[in-house]
N, C-alpha and C positions, 0 to 999 in steps of 0.2 A: 523539641528536639528530643529525638530516641536516643536513649542511652545503652551502652554496651558495658557489661562487666569484664574487668581485666584484673584479677587479683595480682598477677605478677608485677602489673605497672603499679598497682597500689602500694605493694610492698616496697618496691623500688623507690617511689615518692615519699613513702613514710621515712624509710631511711634518710632520703636526702633532706626532708624537713627537719629530722632531728639533727643532721650535722649543720644545717643552716642555724638552727636554736642555738648550737655550741658557738658558732661564729658570732651570733648577736649579743651572746650572754655578758661577755665582757663590758662592752659599752652600756648595756642596760643596767648592770650591776652598779657599775661605777656613776651612772646617772642617777640611780636611786640613792646612793650615798650621798651624793652632791645635794640632792633634794631633802634628804634628812638632815644635813649640816646647816641648809639655809635657815630653817625654823629656829633652832635654838640660838644661832648666831644673831640673827635679826631681833629675835625677842629679847636678847640681852642688851640690845643697843637702843631699842625704841620702846616708848611707852604704847599702852593699847592704842590711844589716840593717833600717834604717829604711825603705828603699824596699820591702822585701819586706813590712813591716808594712803600708805604704800599699796596696800591691798586694793583700794578703790582705783588707783592709778594705773596698776597692771590690768585690772579688769577692764578700765576704759582704753588703755592701749591695746589690749586683744580684740576689743570691739572694733577699732579702727582698723587694725591690721586684716582682720575678716573681710571688711567690706573693700578696703583700698589696695591690698597687697598680696596677702598669702596666696589668693586663688591665680594670680599671675605666675607665681613661682611653681605652683602644682601644675599649672598648664605647660610650664618650660619642661618640666619632667616627663610629662605625657606625650608631648610630640617632639621631643629631642631626637630620639632614634630616626623618625621618619624623616626629619630635615637633614640629619647626618648622612642619611643614605642617598638623599637626593643632592647632596653637596651644596646646600644654600645656607649654610650656618650663618654667615654675615648678616644676611637679610633677616633670617630668623631672630638673631640676637637683638638685631636693630628693632624689630617689632617688639619683642619682650621689654627691651629697655624703654622704648618710647611709650609703650602702654603703662608701664611701672610709674615713669615719670609724670605722665599725663594724670594718673589717678591720684598720686600724691599732690600735684599741683591743684587739682579740683578739691581734694580734701583740705588744702588751706585755704582756698576761696571760700568754701562752705563753712569752714571753722571760723572764719573772720566775719563773714556776713551774719552767721547765725550763734555768734560767740556768746552773746548773753542768753539764748537759749539753752546752749550746751552748759552753762553755768548753773543755771536753774534746774535744768531737767536732772542732770548727773550730780548736782550739788557737791560741786568740786571747787576749791580755790583757784583762782586764776592763774597764779604762779605754777600750779602743778598742771593745769590745762595746757598752758604754753610748753612746759617742759616735756610732755607726753608728745605734743605736736613735733618738737624737734627730735625726740627720741625715735619716732616712727621712720625717720629717714634711713639711720643706719640699721635699723630691725628689718625694714623691707628689703634693703640691698642684701642683707644676710639671708633672708628667706629665699630670695631668688638664687643666689650663688649656692646655698645649701642644696637646692633642689638640682641645680646644674651638676653639682658634685656627685649626687646620687645618680643621675642619669648617666654618667661617665663610669659608674660602677666602682667609684673610689671609695670603697667601704672604710678603709683604714684612715685615709684622710678626713672622711666625715667624722668618724669616732673621735680622732685626735683633736679636730677643730671644736667639736661639741664639748669635749673634757675641758680643754683649755679655757673656752668661753665660760664654762660654768664656774669654775674655781677662780679665774681671773676676775670676774664679776663680784664674787663674795670678797676677795681681798681688796679691790678697790673701794668697794662699798664700805668696808670696815675702815680703811684709810680715811675715807671723806667724812665719815661720821665722827671718828675719833679726834682729827685734827681740824676740822672746820665746822663741827658742831651744827650741820645742816639739817639733822633730822631726816625724815623720810625722802626728802628732796635728794639727800646724799646717796640713797640707794639708786634713784633713777640716774644720777650723775655717773656713777660707778658702773651702771649697766650701759650707759651711752658710750663711755671711754672703751670700756671693755669689746662692746660689739663692734666699734669702729676699728680697733686694733684687728679684731678677728675678720673682719670685712677685708682687710689688706691680705690677711693670710688666705683667705678663700679665694681672691683673686689670682694669687700664686698657685694655689694648689689646683684649681680649675683650669689655669692656663687659658683664662677667657680672652686675654688681650690678644692672644694669637689668632683669635677667631674674629673678635669683635672690630668690625670697620663700619663707620657710619654710611649707611646706605639708605635708598629709598624704602619706605615701609613696604612690607609684603602684605597688601590688603587682603589677599587671598586666605591668608592664615589668621586674620584678626577674628573673623566669625567663628571659625572653628574653637579658638581660644577661648572666646567669651562663651561659646555654647556649652564647653565643658568646664569652665571655671566658674561662671556665675551661679549654676545649681550647687557647685561645692561650697562656695561661700554662702548661699542661703542655707544649707545644710548645717554648716558651722556656726551660723548665727543662731540657729535654733538650739544647738548644743550650748552655745554662749548662754542664751536665756535660761536654761535649765540650771546652769551650774555657776553662773556669775551675775545674773540680774538681781539675785537676793541680796547681794551686798550694798546695792544702790537703794534698794526698797528699805532694808535695814538701816541704813545711813539716814534717810529721810524721816524714819520714825524715832530712832533711838541714838543716832550720833555716831561718830568716828570710833569710839571705843568699842562699842559692840560690833562694828564691822572688823576691827581687829581680831576679836574673838573668833568670828566667822572665818577670817583669812586664816588663823592658825589652824583651826579645824580642817579648812579645806587642804592647806599645805601639808598636813599629816596623813592625809587620805589619798584623794584623786591622784596628784602627781606621784607620790610614792608608790602606791599600789598599781597604777596603770602602767608604770614604768616596767615593772616586773612582768605583770600579766601580758603585756604586748609582746613579749619574747616569742609566745606560741604564735600569734596572729601575723606578725611581721614576717616569720618564716614559713608559715602554712598558706596563707592565703594566695600568694603568687603562684604556688604550684598548684593549688585547687583550681585556680581559674585556668591554667594550661590544660589541666585535665578535662575540664568541662568543654574547652574549645576543642578537645580531641573526641568528644562525646563519650567520655567515660563517665559512669555514673558516680558523682562525687559525694553523695548523701553519707554513705558509710564513714568516709574519711571525716567529713564535717562532724558527724555524731562522735567519732572517736576523739577528735581533739575539743570538741564541746565538753566532753567527759573530762579529758585532762584538765581543762581549764577549771571546771568545777571542783575537781580533786585538788588542785593546787590552791585555789583561791578561797573557798569556802571555810576551811579550818582556820587559816589565817585571820580572815575577817572576823570570824566568830569569837576567836581568842582576844583579837584587838578590841572588839566590842565589849566583851566581859571586863576587860583590864583597861577600860578607857580612862580612868582616872590616873591610873600608874603610867599608862601609855603617854598622855599628855605632860605627866610631870618628867618623864624620862626625855622627852624630845622638845620641851620647852623650858628655858631657863629662867623663866619670869613667872612667879606664882600669880601676878596679876591676869595671866592668860589661862589660868586653871579651868576656868569656866568652859573652856572649848571642849571638855569631856562629855559635855551633854550633847555635843553634836556628833561626836565620833561614831557611835553606832549607826546613825542615820546616814551620814555621808559614806561611811565603809560599805554599808549593803546598797547604797544608791550607787557606789562605785561598780560594785558587783553586777548589779543589772544593767548598768551602762557598759561595761566590759564584755558581758555575755552577748549583747546586742551584735558585736561584731561577728558573731557566728549565725545569729538568727536573721540579721539583715544582709547576710552575704547572699541570698537568693535574689535580691532586687538588683545587686551589682552584677551578678552571673548573668542575669537576664536583660541587662541595659535599661532597667526600670527604676533608676535611682530616685525619680521624683516620688515614689512611694516613700522612700526612706525619708525624704525631706518632709512630706505631708505629716506622717506620724510622729516625727522629731519635732515639728513646729506645733501639732497639736499638744503634745507633751510639755512644750515650752510655754505655751499659753496657759495651761493648767497650772504650772508651776508659779507664773506670775500671779495667776489669781488666788492660788493657795497662800502665797506669801503676804499678798495684801490682806487677806481673811486671817491669817493665822498668827503672825508676827505680833499684831496689836495685843492679842489675846494670850499668846503662849511665849513670846520673846524668842529666845534662841532655839527652843525647842520647836517652834513654828517654822522656823528655817529648815531645820532637820526634816520635819514631816513633809514639807512641801517640795524639798529635794528628792527624798526617797519615793514620794507619791509619783512624781513626774518622771523619774527614771523607770520605776516599776511599770508605768503606763506605757512608756516606750518599748519596753521588753515585751509586754503584754500584747500590745498590737502588733509587734514583728511577729509574734507566734500565732495570732489569729489571722492576720492577712498573709496568706500562703499562696505562692505561685504554683501553677500546675507543674507536677512532676518535681517540685523542689521542696516537698514538706521535709523537715528535720526529724531524723530518726532519734528520739529521745534515748540517751544513755541509761537505761534503767538499771542495768546490772552494776554499773559504777556507783549509781545513787544508792543501790540497794546495800552494796558493801559498805558505802560511807556510814549509812544510818546504823548499821550493825556496829561498826567500829566506834561511833560516837557515843554509844551508850556506856561502855566503861569509862571513856574520857570524862563523860558528865559526871559519873560517880567519884572520879579523881578530884574534878574541879569543886565538887561539894566538900571532899575531905580537905582540901586546900583551904577552902574558904571558912571551915569551922574548926578545924582541929590542928592544921600545920601551917606554920609562919615562915616561910622562907622569902627571899626577895622575888618581887613580881616578876621580874625579867626571867628567873630561873623555873617559877610556876608556869609561865606562858610558853616557854621552849619545852618544858617536861610534858605539857598538855600536848602540844604539837607533835612532839616525837612519839607519844604514847599512841595517838590516833593514827599516825602513818605506820607505826609497827603493827599495830591492829590490822589495819587495813591490808598491807601486804601478806601478813600470816592468813588472813581471812581468804585473800585472793588465791594464795598457794594452795590452800586446801580445797576451794572450789574447783580450781582448774584441774587437781588431782581427781577429785570426785568426778568431773565430767569425762576425763580421760578413761576413767574405769567403766 
């Protein structure tokens, strides 16, 4: 594809992306706060063993959802507009619902026939396994309805449902733990009740009942849905291997209590950080794709937003890693989980490399060669499993961190090495140069804090971040004036 430069279009798209970022920011910020609340609340209610059971259950639930349900919802989003334009929505919705029901039914058959293999392979108690199988029903329905809501561009309804779901789950989980003393199973029960209620709200918001009428399956749309959805499921499964498989390996070696520690470290890094970092990509990527289809060179824009991402994420991740012990103490209400600080630097920088691949792998999506993304992510996932098996017996928790960071870095490295013609990323050298210069005085300030000044850790963290950005913008202003002269 031959590109043309259109700086006016690029400026307009840049403004539009910033406007979109402002629209998405409230839901992302509230989502981050919800994720931040979950860890201290749940760790105050559960022992490390029970929290480990909960973390393991959620990991298994996400594994089953990736294989049997999530990709159906994503396919529903992808082809919604086409079928809306052709005015065959009843047939299309019948096809989606039939595929989802068939997948869930197949899952139950496989789970029943191979139940003993599931118990031994995932090392999970029987009652938790069956609770997960029941829970996947409302979760799968929610996944499909959420995507249909997105397809209708009902962003406010989507945001409202997400926020209600998150906080209702927390409240119901606390209720079931406090009054019924069910331990980790209470969290799954609270989640199931909450999601079931949200499903009813989503049915109303999406107005799906006005379209849905049982008709014959539209067989012509089944193959495109599977062609689109199955590779997405395979790629998501590879990501799951990188970030979730370590819990099962840790459980088989050291038991549920250590899984609880891993779960806390995970909850304090990836969900929190990715929620904020995704504000940029969720706003930028759709418009970048549109520009690419119009044969406009999108590399400068991708480079610009890659620089923005590095500027926003790296100082925050570095400070969190430096104050890992204080960070865990602030966001975990149970000292039994304090050992999670050992994993924070590894998981935080692993999240950094995972998130930056949204920019480096965009080339594969633009060129419709997503199989490359799947291959390199699967390669990284296989490495992660191997490293976990080798490192956990020797290094324990640190071994989990080393494996996760190594796998995410490999994924990033391969996406930089494997470059498609005409889509090589322009590295934001100027942004990184300014950051390095601004980081030097910040490092001196950190040394002063650690040796001579003793103030609450939260204030130290905020002061370090504030100093860095102040120095960065002062430096940027001087460089801009110098270049103008």
